[in-house]
Phi, psi and omega in degrees: 000339183299322181290332176290318177298316180298319179296319180295313180296318177298320179297316178299320179294326179300324180268008175088021181237112176275139180304329179299331177296322179295314180295319179297330178280356177095016182232148173244157177237074182284157174285126178248349177205139179220128177228138177222147177229119179271122182260322176200159185288146168255103190282155179305130179092352179285152174278119180262147176233122181250128176243137178224151175206161180263129175287154178308131184296142174238098181069232183262003180278136172251115181251112179263132178252142184230146170226130180240125185246152166273109185258022182293328181255176178291341180244086183305137180253132179292125181251319187219138168242151181207166178215134178231132178248129177245148173224148177286133177243130174288118185291334180287318184261345184060029179248150176293134176291129180277334176234158179294118178297140179307322182296336182261354180305316179300325178296310182297320179296316179295319179295317178298318178295318182294317183266358178069029181277000000 
């Protein structure tokens, strides 16, 4: 799961948003749901290719979709698909934000623009 987190953080940095900015604004984005489907093994020593994208936003939920391929050959084979759902949590109250916090609006706008949602 660590590589999925790294891909998500790298994607946020690509659009100019460091995760630390979210924390500095008083919000965390914890994983509230994780689903994975193994289609075939990605064997030890294989070259893996991870693709991630953001599903169209539904309210304050951020749903990241993943595909992990065995890229050892010229024809990469899909091995794993996954989905991770994040929601903003107010760090002071430890409660889920019911509305999109003003401080996170630039993140959501940038993500929508980057992914064309």
